[in-house]
Backbone bond lengths (Angstrom), bond angles and torsions (degrees), N, CA, C in turn:
res aa  C-N    CA-C-N  psi(-1)  N-CA   C-N-CA  omega(-1)  CA-C   N-CA-C  phi
1 A - - - 1.459 - - 1.507 109.94 -
2 I 1.303 115.86 144.95 1.458 120.13 -178.60 1.525 109.91 -79.78
3 G 1.304 118.78 115.40 1.452 124.09 175.28 1.523 114.34 83.63
4 N 1.303 118.27 -13.45 1.490 121.26 -179.11 1.527 112.41 51.26
5 V 1.330 117.43 34.74 1.479 120.90 -176.53 1.505 111.66 -59.90
6 G 1.363 117.59 -45.19 1.426 119.21 179.73 1.532 113.73 -62.37
7 Q 1.315 115.80 -42.57 1.463 121.14 179.62 1.523 110.13 -63.47
8 L 1.335 117.17 -46.03 1.442 120.52 -178.69 1.534 111.54 -65.39
9 A 1.335 116.83 -37.48 1.460 120.10 177.91 1.529 111.69 -64.48
10 V 1.309 115.11 -41.19 1.500 120.18 176.96 1.508 110.33 -66.21
11 D 1.347 118.44 -42.14 1.456 120.78 176.18 1.531 110.69 -56.49
12 L 1.354 116.56 -45.55 1.439 121.31 -179.56 1.571 110.81 -64.32
13 L 1.298 117.67 -41.03 1.446 122.05 176.87 1.499 113.38 -62.15
14 V 1.352 115.89 -45.75 1.499 121.65 179.10 1.535 108.91 -63.90
15 T 1.286 116.60 -44.96 1.497 121.25 -175.99 1.523 110.48 -69.07
16 S 1.311 117.02 -48.56 1.479 120.52 -176.58 1.540 112.98 -68.35
17 M 1.331 116.11 -30.56 1.472 119.73 178.24 1.541 111.85 -92.33
18 D 1.353 115.06 -2.00 1.461 120.18 -179.72 1.532 111.64 52.76
19 L 1.334 114.80 47.76 1.479 119.99 -178.55 1.542 110.20 -80.04
20 P 1.311 116.98 127.15 1.466 119.20 177.22 1.527 112.20 -75.23
21 R 1.307 116.05 142.34 1.454 120.85 173.91 1.520 107.24 -75.15
22 I 1.310 118.02 125.76 1.441 122.07 179.80 1.520 114.35 -105.33
23 G 1.345 114.87 -9.61 1.450 118.38 179.53 1.521 110.73 163.38
24 F 1.284 113.70 -162.37 1.449 119.98 178.77 1.530 110.62 -146.86
25 L 1.303 118.36 158.69 1.418 123.89 177.84 1.543 109.09 -97.09
26 D 1.293 116.74 136.85 1.439 121.74 179.09 1.523 106.87 -104.75
27 S 1.304 116.80 105.37 1.462 120.69 -176.24 1.528 110.39 -120.99
28 E 1.302 115.10 130.22 1.469 120.45 175.88 1.536 111.86 -72.01
29 Y 1.328 117.00 -7.37 1.438 122.12 -175.81 1.552 112.66 -100.27
30 V 1.331 118.85 -2.16 1.466 124.02 -178.29 1.489 108.60 -118.51
31 L 1.378 116.56 133.78 1.446 119.44 178.85 1.527 112.13 -60.46
32 P 1.323 117.85 135.77 1.457 120.87 178.04 1.517 112.47 -74.57
33 I 1.343 118.05 129.07 1.453 121.97 176.66 1.512 108.75 -144.56
34 V 1.339 114.59 161.83 1.465 119.74 173.35 1.554 104.13 -147.90
35 G 1.349 115.91 146.76 1.442 118.73 179.32 1.514 109.46 -160.40
36 Y 1.332 116.10 -175.87 1.449 122.17 179.06 1.528 110.73 -88.04
37 D 1.323 116.10 149.49 1.443 122.73 175.06 1.515 109.58 -79.00
38 W 1.324 118.05 107.35 1.458 121.48 -179.91 1.521 112.68 -97.19
39 S 1.351 117.47 2.94 1.470 119.96 -174.09 1.536 113.20 -90.56
40 S 1.323 117.00 -7.03 1.459 119.02 -175.83 1.523 112.34 -67.26
41 E 1.333 116.00 144.75 1.489 120.81 175.05 1.512 110.75 -72.58
42 K 1.336 115.69 -15.88 1.476 120.55 179.30 1.522 108.71 -112.49
43 P 1.340 116.19 89.59 1.477 119.96 -172.56 1.541 112.80 -53.52
44 A 1.313 118.32 -36.01 1.449 118.78 -179.41 1.526 111.96 -62.17
45 E 1.333 117.02 -33.61 1.446 121.88 -179.78 1.512 112.23 -82.27
46 S 1.348 116.73 -29.35 1.461 119.94 -175.59 1.523 112.07 -61.49
47 H 1.288 117.77 -29.92 1.477 119.85 -179.48 1.516 112.44 -72.96
48 R 1.308 117.60 -8.51 1.468 121.52 -179.15 1.529 111.23 -89.59
49 R 1.346 119.34 -12.00 1.457 121.27 -174.73 1.528 107.72 -115.76
50 L 1.326 115.26 129.69 1.441 120.49 177.14 1.532 109.50 -92.26
51 V 1.329 115.27 148.94 1.456 121.13 171.95 1.510 109.36 -110.84
52 L 1.288 115.23 150.63 1.486 122.01 179.72 1.503 111.06 -112.85
53 N 1.293 115.22 177.04 1.455 121.67 -173.54 1.544 114.94 -71.56
54 F 1.305 119.07 -21.60 1.462 121.60 -171.67 1.523 109.26 -153.65
55 E 1.342 116.85 80.71 1.477 122.12 -172.67 1.540 111.79 -95.91
56 V 1.331 115.03 154.94 1.462 120.78 176.65 1.534 108.57 -122.58
57 F 1.322 115.06 129.81 1.459 123.20 175.99 1.518 109.47 -118.37
58 Q 1.302 117.12 147.22 1.467 117.41 -176.36 1.530 112.09 -155.74
59 D 1.342 113.30 143.95 1.462 122.45 170.48 1.496 106.80 -130.17
60 P 1.358 116.67 100.42 1.485 119.85 -177.84 1.527 113.63 -62.19
61 E 1.336 116.83 -33.09 1.477 119.70 -179.62 1.491 111.86 -64.71
62 R 1.334 117.42 -40.83 1.469 121.42 178.08 1.530 112.11 -88.71
63 K 1.322 116.05 -1.30 1.449 122.99 179.88 1.500 112.84 53.55
64 I 1.334 115.24 54.22 1.468 121.22 178.25 1.516 109.80 -134.03
65 T 1.319 113.36 134.37 1.461 121.05 175.50 1.528 105.76 -126.99
66 V 1.330 116.71 134.33 1.448 122.51 -178.61 1.517 108.87 -126.63
67 I 1.310 115.87 134.11 1.464 120.20 175.46 1.514 106.84 -111.25
68 Q 1.281 115.36 131.87 1.490 120.21 176.25 1.545 107.64 -112.92
69 Q 1.311 113.39 114.63 1.470 120.04 176.70 1.527 107.06 -101.18
70 R 1.339 115.01 114.91 1.462 119.95 -175.09 1.542 112.15 -103.40
71 A 1.295 117.41 -2.25 1.461 121.28 -179.15 1.517 108.87 -133.85
72 P 1.310 116.79 151.45 1.483 118.50 -176.36 1.518 110.60 -77.04
73 A 1.327 112.54 161.12 1.486 119.53 171.14 1.535 106.30 -68.33
74 I 1.280 116.85 149.06 1.462 122.23 179.40 1.521 109.47 -66.76
75 K 1.331 117.49 132.16 1.442 121.80 178.73 1.502 111.84 -54.23
76 G 1.311 116.15 134.21 1.455 120.61 -177.89 1.521 113.78 87.47
77 R 1.342 117.46 -5.69 1.447 122.38 -175.79 1.544 110.65 -122.39
78 T 1.335 116.56 8.42 1.496 119.25 -175.25 1.510 112.71 -65.03
79 A 1.344 117.91 -35.71 1.478 118.93 178.53 1.511 110.05 -66.09
80 E 1.312 118.58 -42.51 1.460 121.89 177.27 1.532 111.44 -62.67
81 F 1.362 113.85 -42.35 1.439 118.68 178.08 1.523 112.07 -60.79
82 S 1.328 116.23 -45.88 1.478 120.81 179.40 1.537 110.78 -59.60
83 L 1.311 118.79 -42.80 1.441 120.89 178.88 1.525 109.95 -65.40
84 A 1.324 118.67 -42.57 1.456 122.23 -179.25 1.524 110.81 -61.45
85 I 1.323 118.12 -46.92 1.471 121.32 -177.85 1.533 110.40 -67.35
86 M 1.346 116.29 -38.34 1.490 119.51 177.58 1.539 109.07 -63.02
87 Q 1.325 117.17 -39.77 1.455 120.45 178.82 1.545 110.60 -65.99
88 W 1.305 117.30 -40.99 1.481 121.19 178.58 1.500 108.91 -60.63
89 I 1.326 117.92 -44.82 1.466 122.11 178.75 1.534 111.59 -62.24
90 A 1.353 115.68 -45.19 1.462 120.54 179.53 1.532 111.78 -62.41
91 D 1.338 116.50 -41.44 1.455 120.22 -179.47 1.537 112.75 -62.81
92 R 1.322 117.17 -28.01 1.446 120.94 179.13 1.512 114.29 -92.36
93 K 1.294 115.42 -3.63 1.478 122.91 174.77 1.511 113.17 55.04
94 F 1.313 117.81 44.96 1.440 121.88 175.18 1.497 107.30 -64.68
95 S 1.355 117.48 139.03 1.454 120.71 -179.84 1.543 112.23 -80.77
96 E 1.331 117.21 -28.00 1.442 122.10 -179.12 1.504 108.41 -141.07
97 V 1.351 115.77 147.41 1.461 120.30 177.76 1.532 106.87 -137.80
98 L 1.342 114.55 132.40 1.484 121.75 176.19 1.514 106.79 -119.83
99 L 1.324 115.99 125.20 1.495 121.18 179.77 1.501 108.36 -105.16
100 L 1.331 116.10 124.61 1.478 122.94 174.69 1.539 107.05 -110.93
101 S 1.283 115.85 129.93 1.465 119.63 -173.47 1.525 111.68 -144.91
102 S 1.294 114.25 170.97 1.479 124.19 173.45 1.512 108.50 -123.84
103 L 1.298 117.35 171.62 1.461 122.41 175.87 1.470 112.68 -84.02
104 D 1.290 117.70 147.54 1.470 121.31 175.61 1.490 109.46 -113.54
């Protein structure tokens, strides 16, 4: 993605709201990756936490769930990926959805 604007915006949202990571999504349509968490305010601690390709953060009290997609959908599988993520959202009955993205 050009500029990673969506990813950076979600990182800022997760960090500023102090949203805990509750898990990750396992999707056959997203490239598998793992890396270091560079978003921590405490750089020495950030190297101790790994980030994955498709993480879920949630605060039930504030009724907010955030998904951080750090890897692209596999080329030729984007339509299937879109349908799968829309189904995941529908199954959880979220009342509102905001999509943050970058250009490819």
